[in-house]
Structures are given as C-alpha cells and as structure tokens.
Backbone as JSON Lines, residues from 0, in Angstrom:
{"i":0,"aa":"M","n":[0.84,-1.17,0.0],"ca":[0.0,0.0,0.0],"c":[0.89,1.25,0.0]}
{"i":1,"aa":"N","n":[0.58,2.18,-0.83],"ca":[1.35,3.4,-0.94],"c":[0.8,4.45,0.03]}
{"i":2,"aa":"L","n":[1.58,4.78,1.04],"ca":[1.16,5.76,2.03],"c":[1.97,7.04,1.95]}
{"i":3,"aa":"D","n":[2.41,7.41,0.75],"ca":[3.23,8.61,0.59],"c":[2.5,9.88,0.99]}
{"i":4,"aa":"F","n":[1.18,9.89,0.9],"ca":[0.44,11.09,1.27],"c":[0.53,11.36,2.77]}
{"i":5,"aa":"L","n":[0.94,10.38,3.56],"ca":[1.1,10.56,5.0],"c":[2.49,11.03,5.39]}
{"i":6,"aa":"N","n":[3.31,11.35,4.41],"ca":[4.7,11.69,4.66],"c":[4.83,12.88,5.62]}
{"i":7,"aa":"G","n":[5.41,12.62,6.78],"ca":[5.71,13.68,7.73],"c":[4.56,14.17,8.59]}
{"i":8,"aa":"V","n":[3.49,13.4,8.72],"ca":[2.37,13.86,9.54],"c":[2.33,13.15,10.89]}
{"i":9,"aa":"A","n":[3.47,12.73,11.37],"ca":[3.52,11.93,12.59],"c":[3.0,12.68,13.8]}
{"i":10,"aa":"V","n":[3.42,13.91,13.99],"ca":[3.05,14.64,15.21],"c":[1.54,14.85,15.3]}
{"i":11,"aa":"P","n":[0.86,15.39,14.29],"ca":[-0.59,15.55,14.42],"c":[-1.32,14.21,14.48]}
{"i":12,"aa":"F","n":[-0.81,13.21,13.77],"ca":[-1.43,11.88,13.78],"c":[-1.37,11.28,15.18]}
{"i":13,"aa":"I","n":[-0.2,11.27,15.8],"ca":[-0.03,10.7,17.14],"c":[-0.78,11.54,18.17]}
{"i":14,"aa":"C","n":[-0.71,12.85,18.04],"ca":[-1.4,13.75,18.97],"c":[-2.9,13.48,18.94]}
{"i":15,"aa":"G","n":[-3.47,13.41,17.77],"ca":[-4.91,13.15,17.64],"c":[-5.3,11.78,18.16]}
{"i":16,"aa":"L","n":[-4.49,10.78,17.87],"ca":[-4.79,9.42,18.33],"c":[-4.72,9.32,19.85]}
{"i":17,"aa":"V","n":[-3.7,9.92,20.45],"ca":[-3.58,9.9,21.91],"c":[-4.73,10.68,22.54]}
{"i":18,"aa":"Y","n":[-5.1,11.81,21.96],"ca":[-6.22,12.61,22.47],"c":[-7.49,11.77,22.51]}
{"i":19,"aa":"I","n":[-7.77,11.06,21.43],"ca":[-8.97,10.22,21.35],"c":[-8.89,9.07,22.36]}
{"i":20,"aa":"L","n":[-7.74,8.41,22.44],"ca":[-7.59,7.28,23.37],"c":[-7.76,7.72,24.82]}
{"i":21,"aa":"I","n":[-7.15,8.84,25.2],"ca":[-7.29,9.33,26.57],"c":[-8.75,9.71,26.85]}
{"i":22,"aa":"D","n":[-9.41,10.32,25.88],"ca":[-10.81,10.7,26.06],"c":[-11.69,9.47,26.24]}
{"i":23,"aa":"I","n":[-11.4,8.39,25.53],"ca":[-12.17,7.16,25.66],"c":[-11.87,6.46,26.99]}
{"i":24,"aa":"L","n":[-10.6,6.45,27.4],"ca":[-10.2,5.73,28.61],"c":[-10.42,6.5,29.9]}
{"i":25,"aa":"K","n":[-10.59,7.81,29.82],"ca":[-10.68,8.65,31.02],"c":[-11.77,8.22,32.0]}
{"i":26,"aa":"P","n":[-12.97,7.81,31.56],"ca":[-13.98,7.37,32.53],"c":[-13.55,6.12,33.33]}
{"i":27,"aa":"C","n":[-12.62,5.35,32.8],"ca":[-12.14,4.15,33.49],"c":[-11.08,4.45,34.53]}
{"i":28,"aa":"F","n":[-10.52,5.67,34.53],"ca":[-9.44,6.02,35.45],"c":[-9.98,6.34,36.84]}
{"i":29,"aa":"S","n":[-9.2,5.98,37.84],"ca":[-9.53,6.39,39.2],"c":[-9.02,7.82,39.4]}
{"i":30,"aa":"K","n":[-9.34,8.41,40.55],"ca":[-8.86,9.77,40.82],"c":[-7.34,9.81,40.86]}
{"i":31,"aa":"E","n":[-6.74,8.74,41.32],"ca":[-5.29,8.68,41.39],"c":[-4.68,8.7,39.98]}
{"i":32,"aa":"L","n":[-5.3,7.97,39.05],"ca":[-4.78,7.95,37.68],"c":[-5.08,9.24,36.94]}
{"i":33,"aa":"N","n":[-6.13,9.97,37.33],"ca":[-6.43,11.25,36.67],"c":[-5.28,12.23,36.83]}
{"i":34,"aa":"N","n":[-4.56,12.15,37.94],"ca":[-3.41,13.04,38.15],"c":[-2.22,12.65,37.28]}
{"i":35,"aa":"R","n":[-2.26,11.47,36.73],"ca":[-1.13,10.98,35.93],"c":[-1.45,10.91,34.43]}
{"i":36,"aa":"I","n":[-2.48,11.61,34.0],"ca":[-2.87,11.58,32.59],"c":[-1.75,12.07,31.68]}
{"i":37,"aa":"P","n":[-1.0,13.13,32.01],"ca":[0.1,13.52,31.12],"c":[1.15,12.42,30.97]}
{"i":38,"aa":"L","n":[1.45,11.71,32.04],"ca":[2.41,10.6,31.96],"c":[1.86,9.47,31.1]}
{"i":39,"aa":"I","n":[0.58,9.16,31.28],"ca":[-0.05,8.11,30.46],"c":[-0.06,8.52,29.0]}
{"i":40,"aa":"A","n":[-0.35,9.78,28.72],"ca":[-0.36,10.28,27.34],"c":[1.04,10.21,26.72]}
{"i":41,"aa":"A","n":[2.07,10.52,27.5],"ca":[3.44,10.45,26.99],"c":[3.82,9.01,26.67]}
{"i":42,"aa":"V","n":[3.45,8.08,27.54],"ca":[3.77,6.67,27.31],"c":[3.0,6.14,26.1]}
{"i":43,"aa":"L","n":[1.71,6.49,25.99],"ca":[0.93,6.09,24.81],"c":[1.54,6.65,23.53]}
{"i":44,"aa":"G","n":[1.9,7.93,23.56],"ca":[2.5,8.56,22.38],"c":[3.82,7.92,22.01]}
{"i":45,"aa":"A","n":[4.65,7.61,23.0],"ca":[5.93,6.97,22.74],"c":[5.73,5.59,22.12]}
{"i":46,"aa":"T","n":[4.76,4.85,22.65],"ca":[4.47,3.52,22.11],"c":[3.98,3.61,20.67]}
{"i":47,"aa":"I","n":[3.08,4.53,20.42],"ca":[2.56,4.7,19.05],"c":[3.67,5.16,18.12]}
{"i":48,"aa":"G","n":[4.55,6.03,18.6],"ca":[5.67,6.49,17.77],"c":[6.58,5.36,17.35]}
{"i":49,"aa":"V","n":[6.91,4.47,18.26],"ca":[7.78,3.34,17.93],"c":[7.06,2.36,17.0]}
{"i":50,"aa":"I","n":[5.76,2.14,17.24],"ca":[4.99,1.26,16.35],"c":[4.95,1.85,14.94]}
{"i":51,"aa":"C","n":[4.73,3.16,14.82],"ca":[4.73,3.81,13.51],"c":[6.09,3.71,12.84]}
{"i":52,"aa":"Y","n":[7.15,3.82,13.63],"ca":[8.51,3.75,13.07],"c":[8.73,2.39,12.4]}
{"i":53,"aa":"Y","n":[8.29,1.33,13.04],"ca":[8.53,0.0,12.49],"c":[7.51,-0.44,11.45]}
{"i":54,"aa":"T","n":[6.28,0.07,11.51],"ca":[5.27,-0.39,10.57],"c":[5.03,0.57,9.41]}
{"i":55,"aa":"M","n":[5.03,1.87,9.68],"ca":[4.76,2.87,8.65],"c":[5.86,3.92,8.7]}
{"i":56,"aa":"H","n":[7.04,3.57,8.25],"ca":[8.19,4.45,8.4],"c":[8.02,5.79,7.7]}
{"i":57,"aa":"N","n":[7.21,5.84,6.64],"ca":[7.04,7.11,5.94],"c":[6.12,8.08,6.7]}
{"i":58,"aa":"V","n":[5.45,7.62,7.76],"ca":[4.63,8.52,8.57],"c":[5.5,9.31,9.53]}
{"i":59,"aa":"I","n":[6.52,8.69,10.07],"ca":[7.36,9.32,11.08],"c":[8.76,9.55,10.49]}
{"i":60,"aa":"T","n":[8.81,10.36,9.45],"ca":[10.05,10.57,8.71],"c":[11.1,11.36,9.49]}
{"i":61,"aa":"L","n":[10.69,12.09,10.51],"ca":[11.66,12.87,11.29],"c":[12.57,11.97,12.11]}
{"i":62,"aa":"A","n":[12.12,10.77,12.42],"ca":[12.9,9.86,13.25],"c":[13.82,9.01,12.38]}
{"i":63,"aa":"T","n":[15.11,9.03,12.72],"ca":[16.06,8.2,11.98],"c":[16.38,6.91,12.72]}
{"i":64,"aa":"N","n":[15.89,6.8,13.95],"ca":[16.09,5.57,14.74],"c":[14.92,5.43,15.72]}
{"i":65,"aa":"P","n":[14.8,4.27,16.37],"ca":[13.67,4.05,17.28],"c":[13.66,5.01,18.47]}
{"i":66,"aa":"I","n":[14.81,5.45,18.94],"ca":[14.86,6.4,20.06],"c":[14.25,7.74,19.64]}
{"i":67,"aa":"G","n":[14.55,8.18,18.44],"ca":[13.96,9.41,17.92],"c":[12.45,9.28,17.79]}
{"i":68,"aa":"A","n":[11.99,8.12,17.33],"ca":[10.55,7.88,17.21],"c":[9.89,7.89,18.59]}
{"i":69,"aa":"L","n":[10.58,7.35,19.58],"ca":[10.07,7.34,20.95],"c":[9.93,8.76,21.48]}
{"i":70,"aa":"I","n":[10.93,9.59,21.24],"ca":[10.9,10.98,21.72],"c":[9.82,11.78,21.0]}
{"i":71,"aa":"I","n":[9.72,11.63,19.69],"ca":[8.68,12.33,18.92],"c":[7.3,11.89,19.39]}
{"i":72,"aa":"G","n":[7.13,10.59,19.62],"ca":[5.84,10.08,20.08],"c":[5.48,10.6,21.46]}
{"i":73,"aa":"A","n":[6.46,10.62,22.38],"ca":[6.19,11.11,23.73],"c":[5.83,12.6,23.7]}
{"i":74,"aa":"A","n":[6.54,13.38,22.91],"ca":[6.23,14.81,22.8],"c":[4.84,15.01,22.18]}
{"i":75,"aa":"S","n":[4.49,14.18,21.23],"ca":[3.16,14.28,20.62],"c":[2.07,13.91,21.62]}
{"i":76,"aa":"G","n":[2.34,12.92,22.47],"ca":[1.39,12.55,23.52],"c":[1.18,13.68,24.51]}
{"i":77,"aa":"L","n":[2.27,14.34,24.88],"ca":[2.15,15.49,25.78],"c":[1.43,16.65,25.1]}
{"i":78,"aa":"A","n":[1.6,16.78,23.8],"ca":[0.89,17.83,23.06],"c":[-0.61,17.57,23.08]}
{"i":79,"aa":"A","n":[-1.01,16.3,23.12],"ca":[-2.44,15.97,23.22],"c":[-3.0,16.46,24.54]}
{"i":80,"aa":"T","n":[-2.23,16.32,25.62],"ca":[-2.67,16.81,26.93],"c":[-2.8,18.33,26.9]}
{"i":81,"aa":"G","n":[-1.84,19.01,26.3],"ca":[-1.9,20.46,26.19],"c":[-3.08,20.92,25.36]}
{"i":82,"aa":"T","n":[-3.37,20.19,24.28],"ca":[-4.51,20.52,23.43],"c":[-5.81,20.38,24.21]}
{"i":83,"aa":"H","n":[-5.9,19.32,25.0],"ca":[-7.09,19.12,25.82],"c":[-7.28,20.27,26.8]}
{"i":84,"aa":"Q","n":[-6.21,20.72,27.41],"ca":[-6.31,21.82,28.38],"c":[-6.69,23.14,27.71]}
{"i":85,"aa":"I","n":[-6.19,23.38,26.51],"ca":[-6.56,24.59,25.78],"c":[-8.05,24.58,25.48]}
{"i":86,"aa":"I","n":[-8.55,23.45,24.98],"ca":[-9.98,23.35,24.65],"c":[-10.81,23.49,25.92]}
{"i":87,"aa":"K","n":[-10.38,22.87,27.01],"ca":[-11.11,22.94,28.27],"c":[-11.18,24.37,28.8]}
{"i":88,"aa":"Q","n":[-10.06,25.1,28.72],"ca":[-10.03,26.48,29.23],"c":[-10.85,27.42,28.34]}
{"i":89,"aa":"Q","n":[-10.86,27.16,27.04],"ca":[-11.59,28.04,26.14],"c":[-13.11,27.84,26.22]}
{"i":90,"aa":"T","n":[-13.53,26.63,26.6],"ca":[-14.98,26.35,26.66],"c":[-15.54,26.54,28.06]}
{"i":91,"aa":"K","n":[-14.69,26.84,29.03],"ca":[-15.14,27.06,30.4],"c":[-15.89,28.39,30.47]}
{"i":92,"aa":"P","n":[-17.03,28.41,31.19],"ca":[-17.75,29.68,31.3],"c":[-16.91,30.73,32.03]}
{"i":93,"aa":"K","n":[-16.99,31.94,31.53],"ca":[-16.19,33.02,32.12],"c":[-16.83,33.53,33.4]}
{"i":94,"aa":"E","n":[-15.99,33.81,34.38],"ca":[-16.48,34.36,35.64],"c":[-16.59,35.86,35.52]}
{"i":95,"aa":"E","n":[-17.62,36.42,36.11],"ca":[-17.82,37.86,36.04],"c":[-17.49,38.51,37.36]}
C-alpha cells in the first residue's frame, strides 16, 4: 500500500490518536490515575511512535532511529494533553 500522502504527519497523527484514546479511557481512570494523565499520554504517544517507526516508516520521517521515534511520540502525547487543556479552558464559562 502506498502511504506517501502521509509523509511527515507523525506529530498531528499521534497527537490526535492519543487525544482520542485518553478521552475514551478517562472514565475508566480512578482519581489517582487522573493526576497521571500527562504521563499516560506520553507513554501512549511513545508507544505509538515506535509502532509507527517499524510499521509505517514514511509517517514518522523525522525519526532516523527508534529512540527518535520514541521521543517524537512522547512529545506528541504530551501535546495531546496540552490541546485538551486549551480546549477545556476556552470552553469554560467566564467568571464575572
């Protein structure tokens, strides 16, 4: 399968996937795990980054080795947490 159209879209792809996974899994988390969502997102992103490196290398073109893919994935996972916080703060009712 030719996936050239996905060339270099690793960060938004991983960020979006982690965002969706955390949103789906969040109701299953205890209060203790809710405090560790950024860590969980980083680990999920790192795992997805390494999987993309080995299965769809043209998606994660910035990584030249598995360690680079791990770092890019972890940063993308943390970006998902930041994106969630931005959306949450923007949709929160303003105090008068």
